Structure formats: C-alpha cells, structure tokens
C-alpha positions, 0 to 999 in steps of 0.5 A: 500500500505505501509503495502504491501511494508513493508511486501515485504521488510521483506520477502526478508530478512526473507523468500527468497521464497516470494522474487520477481524479481523486488525487487532484483536489488535495494538490489544489487546496493549499493554493486556494487557502493562501489567496484569501489572507492576501486580499484582506490588507488591501480592502481595509483602508477603503472600509474606513473611508467616510464622506460628508456633504455640507450645503453652503450658499454660493455667496460664502463659497469664496471664504471656504476656497480662500485666496488662490485656494489657500483656505482649502489647501490649509484645511486638507493639510491640517486635517488630512481629509480631502475638501472639494467644492462642487459646481458654483453655478448652483446655489447652494453649493455642495462641499464634499469632504472625504477621508478617515472618520476622524479627519472628516470630522475635523475638516467638517467642524472647520468648514462649518466654522468658516461658513458661520464666520462668513454669515455672522462675522465678528468684524469688531473684536472685543476692543472695538465692540467695547468702544462702539458701545461706549460711543452709543452710550454717549450718543444716548446721553447727548440726546437726553441732554439735548431734550432737556436743553430744548425744555429749558429754553422753552421755559425761558431759562436761558442760563440753565439752557446754555449750561445744558447745551455745554453738557450736550457738546461734551457728550458729543465730544466723548462720543466722537472720541470713543468712535475714533478709538473704536475705528482704530481697534477694528482696523487693528483687529482686521489687519493685525500682522498683515503689513502696511500693504493689506487693508481690510475695511470691514466693520468700519463706517464710511468716513472712518475707512476713507480717513484711514485709507487716505492716511495709509495711501499717503504713507505709501505714495511713491513706494511702488508695488501693489496694495490690497484693499478690501472694502467689501462687496456689501453682502452684509450691508442694507441695500447696495455697497457703500464703501467700495464705490467710495474707495473706487472713486478715490483711486480714480481721482488720484490716479491709481490703477487697480483691478478687481481680485474679486467682488470685494477685493481690489489690487491697487498699483502704486 
C-alpha cells in the first residue's frame, strides 16, 4: 500500500497521464487557502473611509476656498481630509469632504466654522465692540441732554439752557472720541500682522474707512508695488455696497490703477 501511494504521488509530478481524479483536489487546496489572507489588507483602508456633504450658500463659498485656494489647502493639510467644492453655478453649493472618520470630522467642523463666520462675522473684535458701545452710550446721553436743553429754553431759562447745551457738546465730544478709538481697534482687529500693504475695512463706517485709506495710501505714495484693499462687496450691508464705490472713486481721482481680485477685493498699483 505504501509503495502504491508513493508511486501515485510521483506520477502526478512526472507523468501526468497516470494522475487520477481523486488525487487532484488535495494538490489545489493549499493554493486557494493562501489567496484569502492576501486580499484582506488591501480592502481594509477603503472600509474606513467616510464622506460628508455640506450645503453652502454660493455667496460664502469664496471664504471656504480662500485666496488662490489657500484656505482649502490649509484645510486638507491640517486635517488630512480632502475638501472639494462642487459646481459653483448652483446655489447652494455642495462641499464634499472625504477621508478617515476622524479627518472628515475635523474638516467638517472647520468648514462649518468658516461658513458661520462668513454669515455672522465678528468684524469689531472685543476692543472695538467695547468702544462702539461706549460711543452709543455717549450718543444717548447727548440726546437726553438735548431734550432737557430744549425744555429749558422753552421755559425761558436761558442760563440753565446754555449750561445744558455745554453738556450736550461734551457728550458729543466723548462720543466722537470713543468712535475714533473703536475705528482704530477694529482696523487693528482685521489687519494685525498683515503689513501696511493690506487693508481690510470691514466693520468700519464709511468716513472712518476713507480717513484711514487716505492716511495709509499717503504714506505709501511713491514706494511702488501693489496694495490690497478690501472694502467688501456689501453682502452684509442694507441695500447696495456703500464703501466700495467710495474707494474706487478715490482711486480714480488720485490716478491709481487697480483691478478687481473679486467682488470685494481690489489690487492697487502704486
């Protein structure tokens, strides 16, 4: 018996015609068993990938993309996910995030924060907000004193009326002083660390922005190069944009050449 089995085994290798059907399966089983574990490692990564889709109003998509795609690049780099902005001809725009669950979760949180900031921006900052509130308080005091002043004059008490008028003027002075401090704080909040060739005027009132623009541009006159001005596109204004037309008018009157980087961003050539 033993010699017969040995001959059969040898015949399978050396002389195929002598191989019997019952001998074939045992020879093939080991090969099949080896193939199964080889596939598992390649399937594991795809099983852990996930996807999230965020709906974003078209007007805020540029905030997610950033200048020259800088914001999306930072999102991909810092989270390890892949953020892709869909067809911007549609509104809202679909923003798709793919990657591992942890990277997608991190990227989603950042994208949602960017959109929230775009929709409800904090232009003023803590210091600017503080001085705006102080200016409003002084304005209300001035109004109250003005009413009291009018009542005194109506009663014929001119002496008391003039004293109250002085109070009105003092409250108005304090109001202007607080607004000036607010403007400086807001401009600092929007432009800190970005150099003197970058000016974001968001959060400023028209006169405040124009005063800063004239002062800054005067200091840069004759130095060559370019300056980036951000008067905004008026998305958060009631009605049409107010500051952008005023900035463009100033540039034209002073002979500056400029180009629109986007709806609310101008590149000025000195």
